[in-house]
C-alpha positions in Angstrom: 171.9 23.9 110.7 170.1 20.8 109.7 171.1 18.9 112.9 169.9 21.8 115.0 166.5 21.9 113.3 166.1 18.1 113.7 166.9 18.3 117.5 164.7 21.3 118.0 161.8 19.7 116.2 162.0 16.7 118.6 162.2 18.9 121.8 160.0 21.8 120.8 156.9 20.4 122.6 158.6 20.0 126.1 160.2 23.4 125.9 156.9 25.1 124.9 155.1 23.4 127.8 157.9 24.4 130.1 157.7 28.1 129.2 153.9 28.4 128.9 153.5 26.8 132.4 155.6 29.6 133.8 154.5 32.7 132.1 151.1 34.3 132.7 150.5 35.5 129.2 150.5 33.3 126.0 151.8 36.2 124.0 154.7 36.8 126.4 155.4 33.1 126.3 155.6 33.1 122.5 158.0 36.0 122.7 160.2 34.3 125.2 160.2 31.1 123.2 161.5 33.0 120.2 164.4 34.3 122.3 165.0 30.7 123.5 165.2 29.4 120.0 167.4 32.2 118.8 169.8 31.9 121.7 170.0 28.1 121.2 170.7 28.5 117.5 173.5 31.0 118.2 175.1 28.8 120.9 174.5 25.4 119.3 178.2 25.2 118.3 179.2 25.3 122.0 177.2 22.1 122.9 179.6 19.2 122.9 177.2 16.4 123.8 174.3 16.3 121.5 172.5 13.8 123.8 172.3 16.7 126.3 170.3 18.9 123.9 167.1 18.7 125.9 168.5 19.8 129.4 170.7 22.3 127.6 167.7 23.8 125.8 165.6 23.8 129.0 168.3 25.6 130.9 168.2 28.4 128.3 164.4 28.5 128.6 164.7 28.7 132.4 167.1 31.6 132.1 164.9 33.4 129.7 161.9 33.0 132.0 164.0 34.4 134.8 164.9 37.4 132.7 161.3 37.9 131.9 160.3 38.1 135.6 163.2 40.3 136.5 162.2 42.8 133.8 158.6 42.8 135.0 159.7 43.2 138.6 161.7 46.3 137.8 158.5 48.2 137.3 156.6 46.2 139.9 154.1 45.2 137.2 153.6 41.8 138.9 153.1 40.9 142.6 155.9 39.0 144.3 153.9 35.8 144.7 153.4 35.6 140.9 157.1 34.9 140.4 157.2 31.2 139.7 161.0 30.8 139.3 162.8 29.6 142.5 166.3 28.6 143.1 168.1 26.4 145.6 169.0 28.1 148.8 172.2 26.2 149.3 174.8 24.4 147.2 177.8 22.1 147.4 180.0 24.8 149.0 177.6 26.9 150.9 175.4 30.0 150.2 175.5 31.7 146.8 175.0 35.3 145.8 171.8 34.5 143.9 170.1 32.5 146.6 166.8 33.4 148.1 164.6 32.3 151.1 161.0 32.1 150.2 159.5 30.2 153.1 156.6 32.0 154.8 156.4 34.8 152.2 152.9 33.7 151.3 151.8 34.4 154.9 152.8 38.0 154.7 150.9 41.1 153.5 151.6 42.7 150.1 153.7 45.5 151.6 155.9 43.1 153.6 156.4 41.0 150.5 157.3 43.9 148.3 159.8 45.4 150.7 161.5 42.1 151.5 161.6 41.3 147.7 163.3 44.5 146.9 165.7 44.3 149.8 166.7 40.6 149.8 165.9 39.3 146.3 166.8 42.4 144.3 169.5 43.5 146.9 168.6 47.2 146.6 169.9 49.7 149.1 167.2 51.3 151.2 167.7 54.6 149.6 167.1 53.1 146.2 163.9 51.4 147.5 162.7 54.7 148.8 163.3 56.3 145.4 161.5 53.5 143.5 158.5 53.5 145.8 158.3 57.3 146.3 158.6 57.0 150.1 160.7 58.8 152.7 163.8 56.8 153.7 162.6 56.7 157.3 159.3 55.0 156.1 161.3 52.4 154.2 163.5 51.6 157.2 160.4 51.3 159.4 158.5 49.1 156.9 161.6 46.9 156.4 162.0 46.4 160.2 158.3 45.5 160.5 158.5 43.1 157.5 161.6 41.3 158.9 159.9 41.0 162.3 156.7 39.6 160.7 158.7 37.2 158.6 160.7 35.9 161.7 157.5 35.5 163.7 155.9 33.3 161.1 159.0 31.4 160.1 158.6 27.7 161.0 161.3 26.7 163.5 160.9 23.1 164.7 162.3 22.0 168.0 165.6 20.3 167.8 165.2 16.5 168.0 166.8 14.4 170.7 168.9 12.7 168.1 170.2 16.1 167.0 171.1 16.9 170.6 173.2 13.8 170.8 175.0 14.3 167.5 176.0 17.9 168.2 178.3 16.6 171.0 180.5 15.1 168.3 181.7 18.5 167.1 183.1 21.2 169.4 181.3 24.5 169.8 184.6 26.3 169.1 186.9 25.3 166.3 190.1 23.8 167.8 193.3 25.7 167.1 195.3 24.4 164.2 198.5 25.0 162.3 199.2 24.7 158.6 202.9 24.1 157.8 204.2 23.8 154.2 206.4 20.8 153.6 209.3 20.5 151.2 208.3 17.0 150.0 206.4 16.9 146.7 202.6 16.4 147.0 201.4 12.8 146.8 198.7 11.5 144.5 195.5 10.4 146.4 192.3 8.5 145.8 189.7 11.2 146.7 186.2 9.8 146.6 184.4 12.5 148.7 181.5 14.5 147.2 182.6 18.0 146.2 182.0 20.3 149.1 180.1 17.8 151.3 182.9 15.4 152.1 180.7 12.2 152.3 181.8 9.2 150.2 178.6 8.1 148.4 178.9 4.4 149.3 176.7 2.1 151.3 177.4 2.2 155.0 179.0 5.7 154.9 178.0 8.4 157.3 179.6 11.7 158.4 179.0 14.8 160.5 180.5 18.2 159.6 180.3 21.7 161.0 180.9 25.2 159.8 182.9 27.7 161.9 182.9 31.4 161.3 186.0 33.5 161.5 187.4 35.2 163.5 185.1 34.1 166.4 185.7 30.4 165.6 182.2 29.6 166.8 180.2 26.8 165.1 177.4 28.3 163.1 175.8 25.1 161.9 176.4 21.4 161.6 175.1 18.6 159.3 174.5 14.9 159.8 174.8 12.7 156.6 174.1 9.1 156.1 173.8 6.8 153.1 170.4 5.1 153.3 170.3 2.8 150.2 170.6 2.3 146.5 168.9 4.7 144.1 168.6 5.3 140.4 168.0 8.6 138.5 167.2 8.6 134.8 168.7 5.2 134.4 171.9 6.0 136.3 172.6 4.0 139.4 173.9 5.5 142.6 173.1 5.7 146.3 170.7 7.9 148.3 171.8 9.8 151.3 170.1 12.1 153.8 171.6 15.3 155.0 170.1 17.1 158.0 171.4 20.6 158.6 171.1 21.9 162.1 171.3 25.5 163.3 171.6 26.8 159.8 173.1 30.3 159.8 170.9 33.3 159.3 172.1 33.6 155.6 169.6 36.1 154.5 169.1 38.1 157.8 165.5 36.8 158.0 165.9 34.5 161.0 167.7 31.2 161.4 166.5 27.7 160.6 166.9 24.9 163.3 166.7 21.9 161.0 166.6 21.3 157.2 166.5 17.9 155.6 167.9 17.4 152.1 168.0 14.1 150.2 170.5 13.4 147.5 171.4 10.8 145.0 175.1 10.5 144.1 177.2 8.2 142.1 180.8 6.9 142.7 182.5 5.2 139.8 186.1 4.0 139.4 187.1 7.4 138.0 184.5 10.1 139.1 182.2 11.2 142.0 179.1 13.3 141.3 175.7 14.4 142.5 172.7 13.1 140.4 169.7 14.6 142.3 168.8 16.8 145.2 165.4 17.4 146.9 164.3 19.6 149.8 161.1 21.1 151.2 160.2 24.7 150.1 157.0 26.3 151.1 155.8 22.9 152.3 156.4 21.4 148.9 159.0 18.7 148.1 161.2 20.1 145.3 163.3 17.7 143.3 166.1 18.5 140.9 168.2 16.2 138.8 171.2 16.5 136.5 168.8 16.8 133.6 167.2 20.0 134.9 169.9 22.3 133.5 171.1 25.3 135.4 168.7 24.9 138.3 170.7 21.8 139.3 174.1 22.2 137.7 174.8 25.7 139.0 174.4 24.3 142.6 175.4 20.7 142.5 177.1 20.1 139.1 180.8 19.7 138.5 182.8 19.3 135.4 181.9 19.5 131.7 178.3 18.1 131.3 178.4 17.2 135.0 180.9 14.4 134.6 181.8 14.9 138.2 185.0 15.2 140.2 187.9 13.0 139.3 188.7 10.5 142.1 192.4 10.0 141.1 193.8 13.2 142.3 197.3 14.4 141.4 199.0 17.7 140.7 198.2 18.9 137.2 200.0 22.3 137.2 196.8 24.3 136.5 197.4 26.3 139.7 200.6 27.5 141.3 200.9 28.6 144.9 203.7 30.6 146.6 202.7 31.4 150.2 199.4 33.1 150.0 199.7 33.9 146.3 197.9 31.7 143.8 198.3 32.1 140.0 196.7 30.1 137.2 194.7 30.4 134.0 191.0 30.9 134.8 189.0 29.9 131.7 185.2 29.5 131.8 185.2 25.7 131.0 188.5 25.0 132.8 187.7 23.5 136.2 190.4 25.4 138.2 190.9 22.7 140.8 194.4 21.5 141.5 196.8 20.3 144.2 199.1 23.2 145.0 201.4 21.7 147.7 201.9 19.4 150.6 201.2 20.6 154.1 201.4 19.3 157.7 198.1 20.0 159.5 198.0 19.9 163.3 194.5 20.1 164.7 192.7 18.7 167.8 196.0 17.2 169.1 196.6 15.2 165.9 199.0 15.7 163.0 198.2 14.9 159.4 200.2 14.7 156.2 198.0 16.4 153.6 197.9 17.8 150.1 196.2 21.2 149.6 193.5 21.2 146.9 192.7 24.7 145.7 189.3 25.3 144.1 189.2 28.6 142.3 185.7 29.7 141.2 184.6 26.2 140.1 181.4 26.8 142.2 181.0 30.5 142.1 182.8 33.2 140.1 183.9 34.9 143.3 184.6 32.0 145.7 187.9 30.1 146.4 188.5 27.3 148.8 191.4 25.2 150.1 190.8 21.7 151.2 193.5 19.7 153.0 193.2 16.0 152.1 195.2 13.2 153.8 196.6 10.0 152.4 193.4 8.2 153.2 191.6 10.6 150.8 189.7 12.3 153.7 189.3 16.0 154.3 191.1 17.2 157.5 190.3 20.9 157.1 188.3 23.0 154.5 188.5 26.8 154.3 186.4 29.2 152.2 187.6 32.6 150.9 185.4 35.3 149.3 186.6 37.6 146.6 186.8 41.1 148.1 183.6 42.3 146.3 181.6 39.1 146.6 177.9 40.0 147.4 178.8 43.6 147.7 175.2 44.7 146.9 174.0 42.5 149.7 176.4 43.6 152.4 177.4 47.1 151.2 181.0 46.6 152.1 184.1 44.8 150.8 185.2 41.8 152.7 188.4 43.5 153.7 186.1 45.9 155.6 183.7 43.3 156.9 186.5 41.0 158.2 189.6 43.2 158.4 191.6 40.8 160.6 190.9 37.7 158.6 193.6 36.0 156.5 193.8 37.0 152.8 195.0 35.3 149.7 195.8 36.7 146.3 194.5 34.9 143.2 195.9 36.4 140.0 196.3 39.7 141.8 192.7 39.7 143.2 192.2 39.7 147.0 190.1 36.9 148.6 189.2 37.0 152.3 188.9 34.0 154.7 185.2 33.6 155.7 184.7 30.3 157.4 186.1 26.8 158.1 184.7 23.3 158.1 185.8 20.2 159.9 184.3 16.7 160.1 184.1 14.0 162.8 186.8 12.2 160.9 189.4 14.2 162.9 187.7 13.7 166.3 
């Protein structure tokens, strides 16, 4: 109790400024602050690193502010453009359920903003929107169609650069056929220094191009160029900066595609771990920057491990997960990073054969996403595959993934069905 009070007294000022900047009413801000302090007191025993008290407290404050705006939005007491909380639209392993695209919303009329907000942000079915707004279902469908058209017409779509045109030739338009054969030999330990989900090694001189391929069409939906551009430091921690330019980004939110997005990262590679330290991107024409001290807004998308310690580079089988064919079992605990080598596999792709270990990631990034990553003896990813839990983003799509992609491969994780969604390869295999 005494330790908590001392830490809170030291950080009270920054937290109060954080909340009062975001809420329109001083009285509401005071109410939210009381909830923040109460929640922090109740959960203080869960905080292992006392030096992380400020970002931990700020993450609670951020979540409480988000709860405030969600409650207000239920009764439409505030306009959509008054919502000050924003989240990253991408993460280390692709789109998340709670992502949102906000570009160009400020250019739309109030009716367009409202209908897009309810449909995409709140993920409400059209019938529920009609009930809430007191409108005929046909009117909602017509208004939504118009709003999406207006959004697409105003969405900034820069022309592809000449450089981009050259780079796209590195990756095929159609994913090459591949085979995955289990081997009887035990899996080998490997030095794996790639960034989680992005496959670049954060070291001077490194560069990489990777592409995503949807299933079952096997068509490339987007591709990304990455290059380390120099040394960098974030909050006193040294690392390297790299630029990632995403091309032909998929129409994640059914609001039109994006031709080119530039993100900048700072990442750190040590003798034992690899981790993201910061991410920045343009949103509504404003450069948004997030670091590992920004709590959930950064950690939920780019963090990994307890207190963002990062991913271990000395990879070996731990026995956390067990795989038999397409059945995976293991203990899934909230703070247990369920990432483990589950076997040794021979991958044949693009006319080449690789001896790999399969690294399964079960819900480390999202509570309904699994991935398998085949890493060779050089510590490089040969093939990465994403699987969605059957009800992932059900409110968005309105169907289970076994219905959306009935012919796609399935795996069972502790009895739950996950469906293959897309694959990723890099120019390492070309």
